[in-house]
N, C-alpha and C positions, 0 to 999 in steps of 0.2 A: 269594561273590567279592565282594570291597569294591570300590564304585565311587569313583575319585576324582574329586572336586567342583573344578573349577577355579574359582579366584576372578575373579568376573564383574568387567571393568574398567568405569569408569563411560564412558559415551558424550558425546559433544561436547554434545548437546542437553541432557543432564543437566547438564552443569559450566554450561552458558549459564545455566539456572533455577537452580542455585546461586548462582552470581554476581550473579543479577539480585535474588535475595532476599537475599544478604550486603551487595550495594549498598545496596538501599533501607534496610535497618536501619542501616548506616553513615551513611546520607545524612538520616535523622531523629535519629540521636544527634548528629551535628555539627550541626543545626538546633538543637535543644531544649538541649543539655547542655554545647556548645563555646562559649565565649564569643567573639566576633567579635575577630580579632587576625590577627597575623602566622601563625601556625600555621593555623589555619582557612583564611585567604586562600591560603596555599602549597599545602595540599591540594585546596580547591574549584577554586580559578582557575589554580592552578599545575600540579599533577600529575594531577588529574581532567581539566582541561579539556585539556591536551596530549595525553594516551594516550587518552581518549574520542574526542576529535574528530580526532585522527590514526588512530585505529581507521575511523572515517565517512570520513575521505579516502582512505584504502586502499579502501574498498568502493567508493567512488565513482569512482575511478581504473579499478576493472574496468568500470564499467556501461557505456560506449560499446562498447568494443570487444566485450565479452560479449554484448550485444543484437544488435549488426550480425552477428556471425558467426553468433550461436544463430538468428536470423531468417532468414539467407541459408542456412543449412543446413537448417533447419526446412521451409522452401519446398521448395527445392532437393530434398529428401529424399522427398517427396510423390509428385515424378515427374509424375503426371498434373496438369495445370494447371487441368483441371475439378473435379479433387478439391480442390486448393488453393483455389480459389474458394468450391467448396461448403461447405469448413471455416471460410473465412475469414468469409464471409457469415453463417453461424451462429453464430459467434462474436462478430463485432461485434453483430449481432441480440441476441445474449444479453447481452452486456455494456451494451448501450444500456437495455433492458427491465428488468435488475435495479437500475439505477442509477436509473431514473425510479421504480422500486419503493420505492427504498430512501429517496428524498426524499419520496414521499409517506408512507410510515411516520414519518419525521421529523416532517413538518407536522402529522400527527394526533395524533402522540404530544406534541408541543409545545404543541397546543390543549388537551389533555386536562390536562396538568401546569400551564400557564398560568405559565412560570418568570420571567417579566418583571414578572409584575403585583404591584403594592405596592413595588416596589422604588425606592428614593431614588437615583437616576441620581447627584446630586451628590456622594454619600457614598462613590462610587467612582473610583478612579484611572483616567483617561484616558490613552492613551498614541497618539502619532503612529503614523499607517499610511500607507504610499506605494500610493497607487491607479494601478494600470496604466492606460497610456494606452486607451482604447475603439477597438475595430476594428468596421468593419460584418461583416456575416455573411459576404460575398462576400470581403473580404479575410483573415478567417478560413479559409475553404475554401482560397482562394489558396496561403496560408502553408504548408499541409502540403506542397505539391510544391517540393523544395529548387531554388533556383536554380545553387546551389554545394554539391554534396553533402559536399567537403573541409569548408566552413565550417561545415556542418551538424555533421559529425563534432567538428568543434573546439569548435563551443559547445554540444553536447550537446544540439541542438534535436531530442528524439526522435520525434515525429510525423516529421519531415524524414527522420531516419535510418530509421523503420520503412518509409516509401515505397521509398525508393532501395534498401534491403535486399531488401525483397519484390521488386521489379522485378529486380535482379540474381540472387535465387533462382531466379525464376520462368525466366528466360532461360537459367541454368546447367543447369535441369532439362531445358529442350527441346534444349540443346546439349552436353549433357555427355560425349558422345564426341568431340567435337571440341575442348573445353576440359578435359580431364583435369587438366591443372596447376592451373589456377584452382580446379576444385572441390576437389581436394586440398589446396590452399592455405587455402581457408576451411574444410575439415573439419579439418585439423591445428591451423588458428587456434583454431577451436572448443574442441579440446582441450587446447591451450594454455592458454586465459582458463579454463576448467574447474579444470585444475591450479593455476592462480595463484589461483582462488577460494578455492578448499581448503586453501591455502597461509595466506592472509589469514584464513580462518575458523578457524584453530587459535588465532588471537590474540582470537577474538570471546570468551570468559569474561573476560577481562583488560578489553576493550574495553566491554563490557555492565557491568561493573562499575564503571567509571568514568564512563559516561553516566548510569547509575541513582544513584549516588552523589551526584553533582554535581546533578541533577535534584531529588533528596529534601530535599538541603541547602539547596535555596533557595524550597522550598515549605513553609510551615507552615500548619498547618490552619484559623487565623484568616485567612488569606490569601485562602481561597475559601468561608468560610462564607456569605458574603452571595451566592454564586454556585452553591451546593449545587444548587438546583432545576434550573437548568439543566445542570449535570453530569449530575445523574440522568436528565435527559430524554434527554441523549445517551446514555447508558449503554444505558438503558431500549431506546430505538430501535435501537442497534446489535446487542442481543442479540435482539432480533426477528428481525432481519435475519439475523445470522449462524447464529443455534440454530433460528430459525423459518422464513423465507422460503427460505432457501438448502436446509437440510436437507428441505424439503416439494417443493422444486424437483428435488433429486437422487433422491429416493425415487420422485416422480412421473414422470421421465423415464427413469430407469435401474433402478429396483426394487432397488436396493443399498442395505446397512443404511448408515443416516446415522450412526447413533452409532458404528460401527467406522470410519467415513471421520474423523470430528472426532477419536477417538483417536488414530489412525494420522499426523493432521495437524497436531495439537496442539503438539508441537515446534516446528513452522516459526511458528507463531502465536505463540509465545512468545520467538523469534528476532526477527519481524517487532513484537512489543510493544516488546522492548530496544532495538533499532536505530531504530524511527520511520520506516524507509525501505523502501518496497516492493522498490525496485531490489536491494537488498542479499540479498533472499531470494530471487531469482531462481533460482541454483544449488540451492539446498537444496530449493525446490519442486519443480523438476524432478527431482531425485534421491529425493525421498520419494514423488514420484506413480509413478515409474517401478518403485523397489524393493519399497515399501509396499503400492501401489495397483494396480501393472500394467498402468498407463498407457503406451502406447506413447509415447517418444521423439520420434518423429516430430511426433505432435501437440503434445504439451507444450513443445517447444522452440520452438514457433510461438505457442502461445495463451498462455503465461505471459510472456515478454517484452512481449507486446502489452498482454496485462492490466495489467502494471504500469505502463504508460503511460496507457492511456485507461479502464480499470475503476477508478474511485475512488468504491465505494458506500459507505465509512466518511466519507471526506471530504465526499460529499453529503448524509448524516445530520448531520453537524455544521453544514453550512451551512443545512438545514432548520429546526434546532432555534433555532439563531443568529437567524436570521430573525424567528421567532417571538418570542424572548425580547429581541431590540432593539426589534423593532415595539410590545411590550406594556411596555417599559422607557422609551420614549420617546413614549408615547401615540399612535402611529400605528396607524389603522385599516385592515386588510388586505382588500380585496375577493376573491372567489372568483376573479376575472380575476388578479388578482396573483400567487395561488397556483399558478394555472398557469403564468402568467410564470417564479415560481419556479422551480418542476418543468423546464421546459425550460432555463433559462438554467443551473442546477445541472447538469443532465444534459450540456449542452454544454460547460460549463465544465471538465467533470470529465475530459473526453475530454483536453485540453491540459494536464491537470495531471501537473507531473513528480513522480515517486515519491522525492520527498526531502523530509526532516524540515519540518513546519511550513509547505509551500508554501499549504495548503488557505487561510489565513488572507489570501494576497494574492488567490487568485481569489475570496475570499468578498466582497471589494469590489466585484467585477462583479454577483456577485447581489444586492448590497444595492443598487448603482445602478440595477438594470432594476426596482426597484419604489420606487425614489426614499426609502430609509431612509439616516438620517445614518451616514457611513462611519466617524465617532466611535465609534461602538459598537462596532466590532472592538477598539478599546482597554481595553473593558470586560473582554474575554475572553481578552486574550494572556496574561496572568498565570498562567492556569491550563491554556492550550492543549497545553503538553508532554505531559501525562497522558491528555489525550482523544486528542493526536495519537497516542500509542502505541498506544492501543486501536483507534482506528480503522484504524490500518495493519493489525493484526492480522485485521480484518473486511475490508479491501480485497484482501488476498492469500490468504483464504479463498474469498471470491467468484469469484478467477481458479482457484483448485484445483477449485471445484465445476463452474464452467463447463467448463474442460477435460475433468473427467471425464464429465460429459455428451455433448459433443462426441466424445470418444474411444468411449464406451458406442454413439452412433449409427451412428460409422464403423467398429464391430468392431475398436477398436483397443486393446482394454481385455482382461487376462489376469484373468479372474473368480477362478480359484482363488488368484492372489497377491492381490488384494484381500480374499477370503475367510480367507486364511490367519492364523494368530495371531502 
């Protein structure tokens, strides 16, 4: 009896990877082989810019309603407020722990590689950088509580949105029988946002192609040759965090196979790399954790949106290596106390970092200010930050997924058979 083999269709993640590779190739060709002129400008600053950024704007359009509905439903679905508190404390503790580990790894790698030693600062182009107004620690804590939740939603203030949505979810969990209409509203709203996200995601290969092509068309190898040691330091630290620290934590806390985890989660990492935004990967992460890892959506719909806002290990790594790089480039000697200050500041700064492209450069100025490094040093690394931003975003969302899997395992909310299935 002959077996009829159905031709396998390429999945969305495969198309995204194909678009990423073709986009990089097209970008390199445009940079080196196509002379500057109206045709190149039309493609790079016209077609690629409009479609690529249009796709990013479509993803950003989803972020606030998606995170709001997802967190309300996530906290509401746990039912027991004690369980929610237990999961919340574990998640927050784990996120802060991995971020402090990340910055420590970065500072160690930076001091081994010495990326800024022997660098002639005058030969590199500097760029202006906006320094955010410094706030006291008390004001930072108070700023987490929204004065007007509607304004918070309108402005996209993610920390305030998280606080408000958690409060709404906890109250709905307690009085769900008395407010079924409101509970259904958020559940149905969450479904609508997931469907809308899937609709936008169908455009992902086109958006990814345009974003990558534009990025590579503007970056020649000569542009970042003087900064190759800095880039190498960031890549090494990111690799240690992603494939060393995370996988050891996963194995130690859950006894699950870390290689299987990476294989199943790799498409999400690829998408995060191409978009350079943690927020855009939220639905894809939740879906992958549920269908490929067996992680309960009750856990992931709470921990993943939370992680996309407060868990920025990749960003913390970039900041750690950048501190060493700029200190060495400008001849500033950092003491052990300075390094401890950097660890604390970078960890706290990552909590308020939005999950959008290149925001780490703005928070980096806060880290520099904490140890009196010249903020002009940020101008040295701005030209190559897009490539690093894409890589550290992939690490950011991997950390969120590892934490979610560990918390779900400890809460007995993971289907081991689904995780082990090929």
